[in-house]
C-alpha positions in Angstrom: 3.9 12.2 16.1 3.1 9.8 13.2 5.4 9.3 10.3 4.3 8.6 6.7 6.9 7.9 3.9 6.5 8.6 0.2 9.0 6.5 -1.7 9.8 5.9 -5.3 12.6 6.4 -7.8 13.6 9.8 -9.3 10.9 11.7 -11.2 8.1 9.4 -9.9 6.1 12.2 -8.4 7.2 12.0 -4.8 7.5 15.7 -4.2 4.2 16.5 -5.9 2.4 13.9 -3.8 4.1 15.1 -0.6 3.0 18.7 -1.3 -0.6 17.5 -1.9 -0.6 15.6 1.4 0.9 18.4 3.4 -1.8 20.8 2.0 -4.6 18.3 2.7 -3.6 17.7 6.3 -2.8 21.3 7.0 -6.2 22.4 5.7 -7.7 19.7 8.1 -6.1 21.5 10.9 -3.2 19.2 11.6 0.4 20.2 12.3 2.4 18.7 9.5 6.1 18.6 8.8 8.0 17.4 5.7 11.5 16.0 5.3 13.1 15.2 2.0 16.1 12.8 1.6 18.7 14.2 -0.8 19.4 10.9 -2.3 21.1 12.0 -5.5 24.6 12.0 -4.0 26.7 14.8 -2.8 25.8 17.7 -0.5 22.6 19.7 -0.8 22.9 22.9 -2.9 24.2 25.9 -0.9 26.6 24.0 1.4 30.1 24.6 -0.1 32.0 27.7 1.0 29.5 28.5 3.8 30.3 29.4 7.4 28.5 26.2 8.5 30.7 24.2 6.2 33.8 25.8 7.7 32.5 25.2 11.3 31.8 21.6 10.4 35.2 21.1 8.8 36.8 22.6 12.0 35.2 19.7 14.0 31.7 20.9 15.1 29.4 17.9 15.5 26.5 20.2 14.7 26.5 23.5 12.9 23.6 25.6 12.0 22.5 28.9 10.5 19.1 30.7 10.8 17.7 33.6 9.0 14.2 34.8 8.1 12.7 31.7 9.6 14.9 29.3 7.6 17.1 26.9 9.7 19.8 24.9 8.1 21.6 22.3 10.3 24.7 20.3 9.4 26.1 17.4 11.3 28.9 14.9 10.7 26.2 12.2 10.2 22.4 12.2 10.2 20.1 9.2 10.4 16.4 9.2 9.9 15.5 8.5 13.5 17.6 11.5 14.7 16.0 13.8 12.2 12.5 12.6 13.3 13.5 13.5 16.9 14.3 17.0 15.8 10.9 17.3 14.3 9.3 16.3 17.5 10.4 19.6 19.1 8.0 21.4 16.7 5.0 19.4 18.1 4.1 18.1 14.7 1.3 15.5 14.5 2.4 14.1 11.1 5.8 14.0 9.5 5.7 13.2 5.8 9.1 11.8 4.8 10.1 11.8 1.1 12.6 9.0 0.5 14.6 6.8 3.0 13.3 3.7 1.2 15.1 1.4 3.7 13.2 2.8 6.8 10.3 0.8 8.2 7.6 3.5 8.6 4.2 3.3 6.8 4.8 4.0 3.1 3.1 5.1 -0.1 5.2 3.6 -2.9 5.2 5.2 -6.3 5.7 3.1 -9.5 6.2 4.7 -12.9 7.2 1.8 -15.1 8.3 -1.9 -15.2 11.9 -0.9 -14.0 10.4 0.4 -10.7 8.7 -2.9 -9.8 11.6 -4.3 -7.8 10.9 -1.5 -5.3 7.8 -3.4 -4.2 9.8 -6.3 -2.9 12.5 -4.2 -1.3 10.4 -1.9 0.9 8.6 -2.7 4.1 5.4 -1.4 5.6 3.6 -0.6 2.4 0.2 1.0 3.0 -0.5 2.1 -0.6 0.9 1.9 -4.1 0.4 4.5 -6.7 1.2 3.0 -10.1 1.3 4.3 -13.6 1.2 0.7 -14.9 -1.0 -2.3 -14.2 0.4 -4.6 -11.5 0.4 -8.3 -12.5 0.5 -9.6 -8.9 -2.0 -8.4 -6.3 -0.2 -6.7 -3.5 -1.3 -6.7 0.1 -1.9 -3.0 0.2 -4.2 -0.6 -1.6 -3.3 0.3 -5.2 -4.2 3.5 -7.0 -3.4 4.9 -10.4 -1.8 8.3 -10.4 -5.2 9.7 -11.5 -7.0 7.9 -8.7 -4.5 9.2 -6.2 -5.1 12.8 -7.3 -8.9 12.2 -7.0 -8.5 10.5 -3.6 -6.4 13.4 -2.2 -9.0 15.9 -3.6 -11.9 14.0 -2.2 -10.8 13.1 1.3 -13.5 14.3 3.8 -11.7 17.0 5.7 -14.5 17.2 8.3 -13.9 13.4 8.9 -10.2 14.0 9.4 -10.9 16.8 11.8 -13.2 14.7 13.9 -11.2 11.5 13.8 -8.4 10.4 16.0 -5.5 11.1 13.7 -4.0 7.9 12.4 -2.3 7.0 9.2 -4.4 3.8 8.9 -7.5 6.0 8.4 -6.1 7.0 5.0 -6.1 3.5 3.5 
């Protein structure tokens, strides 16, 4: 399974791009998973006063609930590598991870404005940058405007993706 991260600050378009990439690779016949980091602090919505929360508070290292194909798991602590291992059980070819800026998987970095530029020096393994502003320094990875990225996603040759050995490096 390959992992591709989409990172950027709040409201930079991460979720929109992840959805487009999931759709693109799914249409190409690939088994795709998505994982979003809830980085805004606090617990995800729907956790307080649940049976899973009570089980976790009682000491369960892992607590889960399933219904209608939706599985929610809670643990005392999660790290990205553990979550990736969970996704491997689903025989996914590509996991697109939204967030986890500090991880070292191949990344698409989203830049909205000047205040976001420090992100370019703090992340590793950048494969592409999608920027709403011109970049003064030439980065070592591909750079797209938001409009170009939309066009790129729309114009990827699905037939080529189906024939090719699936690799993230084919994208950039």
